[in-house]
KEBATI-139871 format. One record per residue (C-alpha): x, y, z. Coordinates in steps of 0.5 Angstrom, whole numbers. Example, Ala and Ser with C-alpha at 12.3 -4.5 7.8 and 13.67 -1.06 7.14 Angstrom:
2
      u      v      w
     25     -9     16
     27     -2     14
END
This chain:
502
      u      v      w
    112    146    388
    109    147    382
    111    154    377
    106    159    374
    101    157    368
    103    159    361
     98    162    357
     98    154    353
     96    151    359
     91    156    361
     87    155    354
     88    147    354
     84    148    361
     79    152    357
     78    148    352
     78    142    357
     72    146    361
     68    147    354
     69    140    352
     66    138    358
     60    143    358
     58    140    350
     59    132    353
     54    135    359
     50    139    354
     50    132    350
     48    127    355
     42    131    358
     40    133    350
     41    140    351
     45    146    347
     47    153    347
     41    158    346
     47    163    343
     46    161    335
     38    161    336
     39    168    339
     42    170    333
     38    168    329
     32    171    333
     35    177    333
     37    177    326
     30    175    324
     26    180    329
     31    186    326
     29    184    319
     21    184    321
     21    191    324
     25    194    318
     21    191    313
     15    195    316
     17    201    312
     16    197    305
      8    198    305
     10    206    306
     15    206    301
     10    203    296
      5    208    296
      3    209    289
      3    217    287
      2    218    280
      6    223    276
     -1    227    275
     -2    227    282
      1    233    286
      4    233    293
     -2    236    296
     -6    236    303
     -9    229    301
     -2    226    299
      1    229    305
     -4    226    310
     -4    220    307
      3    219    308
      4    222    315
     -2    217    317
      2    211    314
      8    214    317
      5    214    324
      2    207    324
      9    204    321
     13    208    328
      8    205    332
      8    197    329
     16    198    329
     16    200    337
     11    194    338
     16    189    334
     22    192    339
     17    191    345
     17    183    342
     24    183    342
     25    186    348
     21    180    351
     24    175    347
     31    177    351
     28    178    357
     25    171    357
     32    168    354
     35    171    361
     32    166    364
     32    160    360
     40    158    359
     39    152    355
     35    149    350
     33    142    347
     29    140    341
     22    142    343
     24    149    346
     27    151    339
     21    149    335
     17    153    340
     21    158    338
     21    157    331
     13    158    332
     14    164    335
     18    167    330
     13    164    324
      8    168    328
     13    175    328
     14    174    321
      6    175    319
      6    182    323
      9    185    316
      2    183    312
     -3    185    317
      0    192    318
      0    192    310
     -8    191    311
     -8    196    316
     -4    201    311
     -8    200    305
    -15    199    309
    -15    204    314
    -22    204    315
    -23    197    316
    -22    193    323
    -20    187    320
    -13    189    319
    -12    191    326
    -16    186    329
    -11    180    325
     -5    184    327
     -7    184    335
     -8    176    334
     -2    175    331
      1    179    338
     -3    175    342
     -1    169    339
      6    171    340
      5    172    348
      2    165    348
      8    162    344
     13    165    349
      9    163    355
      9    156    353
     17    157    352
     16    159    360
     12    154    362
     16    148    359
     23    151    361
     20    152    369
     18    144    368
     25    142    366
     29    146    371
     35    144    368
     35    149    362
     34    155    367
     40    159    367
     44    157    374
     42    163    378
     34    161    377
     35    154    377
     39    154    384
     33    159    387
     29    158    392
     24    162    390
     23    159    383
     15    159    382
     16    167    384
     21    168    378
     16    164    374
     10    169    375
     15    175    374
     17    173    367
     10    171    365
      8    178    367
     13    181    363
     12    176    357
      4    177    357
      2    184    359
      3    187    352
     -1    181    349
     -7    182    355
     -7    189    352
     -7    187    344
    -13    183    346
    -17    188    349
    -15    193    342
    -18    186    338
    -24    187    342
    -25    195    341
    -23    194    334
    -29    190    332
    -33    197    334
    -29    202    335
    -22    201    333
    -19    209    335
    -19    206    342
    -15    200    339
    -10    205    337
    -10    208    343
     -9    201    347
     -3    199    342
      1    205    343
      0    203    351
      4    197    350
     10    201    347
     10    206    353
      8    201    359
     14    199    362
     16    206    362
      8    208    365
      9    203    370
     16    205    372
     14    213    372
      8    210    377
     12    207    382
     16    213    382
     10    217    384
      7    212    388
     14    212    392
     14    220    392
      7    221    395
      7    214    400
     14    213    401
     19    209    399
     17    202    402
     23    196    401
     21    190    397
     20    184    401
     25    179    402
     24    174    398
     23    178    392
     30    181    393
     34    174    389
     29    176    383
     31    183    382
     38    182    383
     37    178    377
     37    184    373
     30    183    369
     28    190    371
     35    192    368
     36    195    361
     38    189    357
     45    187    355
     49    192    351
     51    186    346
     44    184    344
     42    191    343
     48    192    338
     46    186    335
     39    188    334
     41    195    332
     46    192    327
     41    188    324
     36    194    323
     42    198    319
     43    192    315
     37    190    312
     35    198    311
     42    198    306
     39    192    302
     33    195    302
     36    201    298
     39    196    293
     33    192    292
     29    198    290
     35    199    285
     34    192    282
     27    192    282
     26    200    279
     32    201    275
     33    196    270
     31    198    263
     26    194    259
     29    191    253
     24    193    248
     24    200    251
     32    200    250
     31    198    243
     26    203    241
     28    209    245
     35    208    246
     36    205    239
     39    198    243
     44    202    246
     44    200    254
     49    205    257
     44    211    254
     38    207    257
     42    207    264
     44    214    263
     36    216    264
     37    212    271
     43    217    273
     38    221    279
     36    214    282
     43    212    282
     45    219    285
     39    218    291
     42    211    292
     49    213    293
     47    219    298
     42    214    301
     47    209    303
     52    214    305
     47    217    310
     46    209    312
     53    208    313
     55    214    317
     49    213    321
     51    206    323
     59    209    324
     56    214    329
     52    209    333
     58    204    333
     63    210    335
     58    211    341
     57    204    343
     64    202    342
     64    207    349
     58    205    352
     59    200    358
     52    200    360
     46    202    357
     40    205    362
     33    204    360
     32    211    358
     38    210    353
     34    204    350
     28    207    348
     32    213    345
     36    207    341
     29    204    339
     26    211    337
     32    213    333
     32    206    329
     25    207    328
     27    213    324
     33    209    321
     28    204    317
     24    210    315
     30    212    310
     28    207    305
     22    212    304
     27    218    304
     30    215    298
     24    214    294
     23    221    295
     29    223    293
     29    219    287
     23    222    285
     26    229    284
     26    228    276
     20    225    275
     16    230    279
     20    236    279
     14    240    281
     14    236    289
     21    237    290
     21    241    296
     16    238    300
     20    231    298
     26    235    300
     23    237    307
     20    230    308
     27    226    307
     31    232    312
     26    230    317
     27    223    317
     34    224    317
     34    229    323
     30    225    327
     34    219    326
     41    223    328
     37    227    334
     35    220    337
     43    218    337
     45    225    340
     40    223    345
     42    217    347
     49    220    348
     46    226    352
     42    221    356
     49    217    358
     53    223    360
     47    224    366
     50    218    369
     56    218    366
     59    214    372
     57    208    370
     55    209    363
     60    211    359
     68    209    358
     73    215    361
     75    218    355
     68    220    353
     66    223    359
     66    231    361
     74    233    360
     76    226    356
     80    227    350
     75    224    346
     69    228    349
     69    234    343
     70    229    338
     64    225    340
     60    231    341
     61    233    333
     60    226    330
     53    226    333
     52    233    332
     54    233    325
     48    230    322
     42    233    326
     46    240    325
     46    239    317
     39    236    316
     37    242    320
     41    247    316
     38    244    309
     31    244    312
     32    251    314
     36    253    307
     30    250    303
     25    255    307
     29    260    304
     31    258    297
     26    253    295
     27    254    288
     35    250    289
     32    245    294
     34    239    290
     41    242    290
     41    244    297
     39    237    299
     45    234    294
     50    238    297
     48    236    304
     49    229    302
     56    230    299
     58    234    304
     57    230    310
     61    224    309
     67    228    307
     66    232    314
     66    226    317
     73    225    314
     76    231    316
     72    231    323
     78    229    328
     82    235    324
     77    240    325
     75    239    332
     83    240    334
     83    246    330
     77    249    333
     80    246    340
     87    250    338
     83    256    336
     79    256    343
     86    255    346
     89    261    342
     83    266    344
     83    264    351
     91    266    352
     90    272    347
     85    275    352
     89    280    357
     92    277    364
     88    279    370
     92    284    374
     96    281    380
     97    288    384
     92    287    389
     95    281    391
    103    284    391
    102    287    399
     99    281    401
    105    277    398
    110    282    402
    107    282    408
    107    275    408
    114    275    407
    115    279    414
    110    274    418
    114    269    421
    112    262    418
    106    257    421
    108    251    425
END
């Protein structure tokens, strides 16, 4: 009788099975899609994040005041940025759904995916046209055409994969209802491009309707889900047909995988941090002629003039890094991401993508000190919304904590209070700084810089502060006078006289 397998035998068996799978893929001319998906996630996160560049490069001359017209211009550009960012995340979600169905790739399918990625890279250019020429419909039309082209290429990927079933995932390949699965995934892939096709038509004669249709693309999954819920309430719940049970069990309607959500989110945070240093390299390298004429050849003195810019960079990078750290800490304890958590995560990332704009505003304090109050408030608002949506993710997870969270961070868990404090720190700090600037407008710059410096130190001391707060609450609870027990004394004496129950 053979004894139990050792870990070495187990690893050898796993290695042999992996080699067998690779040999089988080589014979079939296929390969794993993991690296291609990683490349696609990275590219999509970059494209979504660089949408903020036309907004950050809004030219405001030193002679211009941060008046209502400038505020209206920035507000319009930020709103269009948020819309296009969310549309890119819809394309990413459709790509993720698509490759839940497609399990393997070959050369043709990899080239089709590259064509899809190339079309996606054109979106920032069309967005720049939209914000530069807001009254000209050509920018909206070209943006919609790009989204339509992305949907067409993704539909070609679906058709090609179903034409060669060995490329499909095992669940779909072995399914008796493969045609139904194909219609279902085509519906998920094409519903956004169909709305953008209508938006492109309306852009030619009444473009406000185009913006409304593009916003509908973002919230269409949630609108359809709310419609189904209302229909079930009014008409009554109907069981799905027997032939669709197999399709729905494949999870195409369920939230996206936690791993790809984390990969896309990490990409956004990494690109935002990189954009900050690109601005430093572009705007804060002194011209040799200026160094020679104004600073007598002293590069140290010339760099000293850019001190406020470097201070703004370090503060902005710390904000990005600590928001990523809070996001990482949250998803470390997340077991499953619900659809509501996915939407809130997307909204948080959209405002994280706006942090380069906050850096541009804080770096302009020295050049345009008369506008510092409005710039501080705008920066506080961006940080607040980026962090409050993180807190909302955790709140949504707590509503279904049994399936979404690890036991340690649930109500009553040992890490619950610490997670609450970690996610609430930036919303409270940015809101407090915003309120302080309303009361002490003369010190708005100092207040903002104090917040940027204090929050990282608060993160370092957070666990100690939470423990001290919990210990103080525990001590106060023990200091309260004990409840009198006299009313129970006669009952206890009487119970001693009565015979015990059998």
